[in-house]
C-alpha positions as CSV (number, residue, x, y, z in Angstrom):
1,X,92.5,106.9,128.3
2,X,91.3,110.0,126.4
3,X,90.8,109.2,122.7
4,X,91.1,111.9,120.1
5,X,88.5,112.0,117.3
6,X,89.5,111.1,113.7
7,X,89.1,114.8,112.7
8,X,91.4,116.0,115.4
9,X,93.9,113.5,114.4
10,X,93.8,114.6,110.8
11,X,94.3,118.3,111.9
12,X,97.2,117.1,114.1
13,X,98.8,115.3,111.2
14,X,98.4,118.3,108.9
15,X,100.1,120.5,111.5
16,X,103.0,118.1,111.8
17,X,103.1,117.9,108.0
18,X,103.4,121.6,107.5
19,X,106.5,121.7,109.5
20,X,107.9,118.4,108.3
21,X,107.8,118.5,104.5
22,X,109.9,121.6,104.0
23,X,112.6,120.0,106.1
24,X,112.5,116.7,104.2
25,X,112.7,118.4,100.9
26,X,116.2,119.7,101.7
27,X,117.5,116.9,103.9
28,X,120.3,114.6,103.0
29,X,120.9,111.0,104.1
30,X,123.6,112.2,106.4
31,X,121.3,114.4,108.4
32,X,118.2,112.1,108.5
33,X,119.6,109.5,110.9
34,X,116.9,109.7,113.5
35,X,114.0,107.7,112.2
36,X,111.9,108.4,115.2
37,X,111.8,111.9,114.4
38,X,111.3,111.3,110.6
39,X,108.1,109.5,111.3
40,X,106.5,112.0,113.7
41,X,103.9,112.9,111.2
42,X,103.0,109.2,110.8
43,X,102.6,108.8,114.6
44,X,99.8,111.6,114.6
45,X,97.4,109.0,113.2
46,X,99.0,105.6,113.2
47,X,100.2,105.9,116.9
48,X,103.6,105.9,118.5
49,X,105.8,103.3,116.8
50,X,102.9,102.5,114.5
51,X,100.5,101.1,117.1
52,X,97.2,102.9,116.6
53,X,94.7,103.8,119.2
54,X,91.9,104.4,116.6
55,X,92.0,101.2,114.5
56,X,88.7,101.8,112.9
57,X,90.1,104.7,111.0
58,X,93.9,104.3,111.1
59,X,95.3,100.8,111.2
60,X,98.3,99.8,113.3
61,X,101.3,99.3,110.9
62,X,103.8,98.1,113.4
63,X,105.3,94.7,112.5
64,X,103.7,94.5,109.0
65,X,106.0,93.2,106.4
66,X,108.5,95.9,105.2
67,X,107.7,95.0,101.5
68,X,104.0,95.3,102.0
69,X,104.4,98.7,103.8
70,X,106.6,99.9,101.1
71,X,104.2,99.0,98.4
72,X,101.3,100.8,100.2
73,X,103.5,103.9,100.6
74,X,104.3,104.0,96.9
75,X,100.6,103.3,96.0
76,X,99.5,106.3,98.1
77,X,102.4,108.5,96.7
78,X,101.7,107.6,93.1
79,X,97.8,107.8,93.3
80,X,97.0,104.0,93.0
81,X,95.5,104.1,96.4
82,X,93.7,107.5,96.8
83,X,94.0,109.3,100.2
84,X,94.5,113.1,100.2
85,X,96.5,113.2,103.5
86,X,98.8,110.3,102.6
87,X,99.4,111.5,99.0
88,X,100.3,115.0,100.4
89,X,102.7,113.6,103.0
90,X,104.5,111.2,100.5
91,X,104.5,113.3,97.3
92,X,108.2,114.4,97.5
93,X,109.7,111.3,99.1
94,X,112.0,109.0,97.2
95,X,111.7,105.2,96.8
96,X,114.8,104.8,99.0
97,X,113.3,107.0,101.7
98,X,110.0,105.1,101.7
99,X,111.9,101.8,102.1
100,X,113.6,103.2,105.2
101,X,110.1,104.2,106.7
102,X,108.7,100.7,105.8
103,X,111.7,98.9,107.4
104,X,111.3,101.1,110.5
105,X,107.8,100.1,111.1
106,X,108.4,96.4,110.2
107,X,110.9,96.2,112.9
108,X,108.4,97.5,115.7
109,X,106.5,95.2,118.0
110,X,103.1,94.5,116.5
111,X,100.0,96.0,118.1
112,X,97.9,93.9,120.5
113,X,94.7,96.2,120.6
114,X,92.0,94.6,122.8
115,X,88.7,94.0,120.9
116,X,85.3,94.5,122.1
117,X,81.9,93.4,121.0
118,X,80.8,90.2,119.3
119,X,78.7,89.0,116.4
120,X,75.9,86.3,116.4
121,X,77.2,82.7,116.4
122,X,75.5,82.1,113.0
123,X,77.4,85.0,111.6
124,X,80.8,83.9,113.1
125,X,80.3,80.4,111.7
126,X,79.5,81.7,108.2
127,X,82.7,83.8,108.4
128,X,84.8,80.9,109.7
129,X,83.7,78.7,106.7
130,X,84.5,81.3,104.2
131,X,87.9,82.2,105.8
132,X,88.9,78.6,106.4
133,X,87.4,76.8,103.5
134,X,86.4,79.4,100.9
135,X,83.7,78.5,98.5
136,X,85.1,76.2,95.7
137,X,81.8,76.5,93.7
138,X,82.4,80.2,93.2
139,X,86.2,79.9,93.0
140,X,86.5,81.8,96.1
141,X,89.7,80.6,97.9
142,X,90.1,80.6,101.6
143,X,91.9,83.6,103.2
144,X,94.6,81.4,104.6
145,X,95.7,80.3,101.1
146,X,97.4,83.7,100.7
147,X,97.5,85.2,104.1
148,X,98.8,82.0,105.8
149,X,96.8,79.6,107.9
150,X,97.6,81.6,111.0
151,X,96.4,84.8,109.1
152,X,99.6,86.6,110.2
153,X,100.8,87.1,106.5
154,X,104.4,86.5,105.3
155,X,107.3,88.2,103.8
156,X,110.0,86.7,101.5
157,X,113.7,87.2,102.3
158,X,115.4,89.3,99.7
159,X,112.2,89.9,97.8
160,X,109.4,92.5,97.6
161,X,106.8,89.7,97.8
162,X,104.8,90.0,100.9
163,X,101.2,89.5,102.2
164,X,99.9,91.3,105.4
165,X,98.4,89.7,108.3
166,X,94.7,90.1,109.1
167,X,94.6,89.6,112.8
168,X,94.4,92.5,115.3
169,X,92.3,94.6,112.9
170,X,88.7,95.6,113.8
171,X,85.8,94.4,111.5
172,X,85.0,98.0,110.5
173,X,88.4,98.6,109.1
174,X,88.6,95.2,107.4
175,X,85.1,95.7,105.8
176,X,86.1,99.2,104.7
177,X,89.1,97.8,102.8
178,X,87.1,95.1,101.0
179,X,84.6,97.8,100.1
180,X,87.3,99.9,98.7
181,X,88.3,97.0,96.4
182,X,84.7,96.4,95.4
183,X,84.2,99.9,94.3
184,X,87.6,100.3,92.7
185,X,89.0,102.8,95.2
186,X,91.8,100.5,96.3
187,X,94.1,98.6,93.9
188,X,97.0,96.2,94.3
189,X,99.7,95.3,91.9
190,X,98.2,93.6,88.8
191,X,96.8,91.1,88.5
192,X,94.9,92.2,91.6
193,X,93.7,89.1,93.2
194,X,92.0,91.0,96.1
195,X,89.8,92.7,93.5
196,X,88.6,89.5,92.2
197,X,87.9,88.0,95.7
198,X,86.3,91.2,97.1
199,X,83.8,91.4,94.2
200,X,82.6,87.8,94.8
201,X,81.4,88.7,98.4
202,X,78.0,90.2,99.2
203,X,77.5,92.6,102.1
204,X,76.4,89.8,104.5
205,X,79.5,87.7,103.7
206,X,81.8,90.7,104.1
207,X,80.2,91.2,107.6
208,X,80.7,87.6,108.5
209,X,84.3,87.3,107.3
210,X,85.4,90.4,109.0
211,X,83.6,89.5,112.2
212,X,85.3,86.2,112.4
213,X,88.7,87.4,111.6
214,X,88.4,90.2,114.3
215,X,87.2,87.7,116.8
216,X,90.4,85.7,116.5
217,X,92.9,85.8,119.5
218,X,96.3,87.2,118.9
219,X,99.1,84.8,119.3
220,X,102.0,85.7,121.7
221,X,104.3,86.1,118.7
222,X,102.3,88.4,116.3
223,X,104.6,88.7,113.3
224,X,104.3,87.7,109.7
225,X,106.2,84.5,108.9
226,X,109.5,84.9,107.1
227,X,110.0,82.7,104.2
228,X,113.3,81.9,102.4
229,X,111.4,81.7,99.0
230,X,108.0,82.7,97.7
231,X,105.2,80.2,97.7
232,X,105.3,78.2,94.5
233,X,101.5,78.2,93.9
234,X,98.6,80.4,94.9
235,X,94.8,80.0,94.2
236,X,94.8,83.1,92.0
237,X,97.5,84.9,90.0
238,X,98.6,87.8,92.2
239,X,100.8,90.8,91.3
240,X,102.0,91.1,94.8
241,X,103.7,87.7,94.6
242,X,104.9,87.5,90.9
243,X,107.2,84.6,91.7
244,X,104.2,82.3,92.4
245,X,102.2,80.5,89.8
246,X,98.5,79.8,90.0
C-alpha cells in the first residue's frame, strides 16, 4: 500500500483543519451528532478510526483509555504538551467536546500494526530486565508497575485515572516520547512520575527498553484493563492517578 510522507500528512491535516475549525466554532451539540465527520481532521494523521499507518510519527490512538486521550487533548490545547498542529486544531474546543472525541477513539478497535526489524539479543535482554524488573538500586520501577504486567494500560471506571498501553508502538515513537520527557518538552500531571523515570535512563537503556516493548506480540484482546477502583499503591507518586499512594 502506498504510504504518504509525514510532511504530506501534515499538509493534508492543515487543509482539513482550514475547513473544519470555522464550522466547529459555530456548531451546537444538536448539529454535531456525527462523530465520524467531526474527527476527519484527526484521521488525516492518526488514520481512519485512529489506526495509524505511520506509527513512527503519528501513533494509533484507537482503543486507548478515554481518560488518557482526554488528558492528552487538553495538554495539547493548553500548551502543556507543545505541538503546533495539535494546538491549532484544539484551541477553540471545549472540555466537553474533547471528552466526546476521546470517548469516540477509546471505543474503536485497537490497531494491530505489524512490526518489522529486530534488535540484538543482548539489547532485548537488557530491555526485558528493565521493563520487567526495573532497577531497585536506582529506584527505577518496572514498567508493569504502572502500565500493568501485560503493558496494556488501564482505566478506572467513573474516574479520570488512566495509564496508556505500550504495546503495538514502534521503538522510534516510544524513544521519542521518553526523549521528550528527558528534555522537558513533554509533561504529565504533577507529580510527573514519567519525568522522574525517563531522566534515570541513558541512551542505551532507552534503546533497549523500547526495542523489547516493540518486540512483544499483541494479544488477541488488545485493550486496556478496566478497573473498578484505582490501584492503592504505585512505585512513585503520579499525578495521573491521584487516588493512589506511593
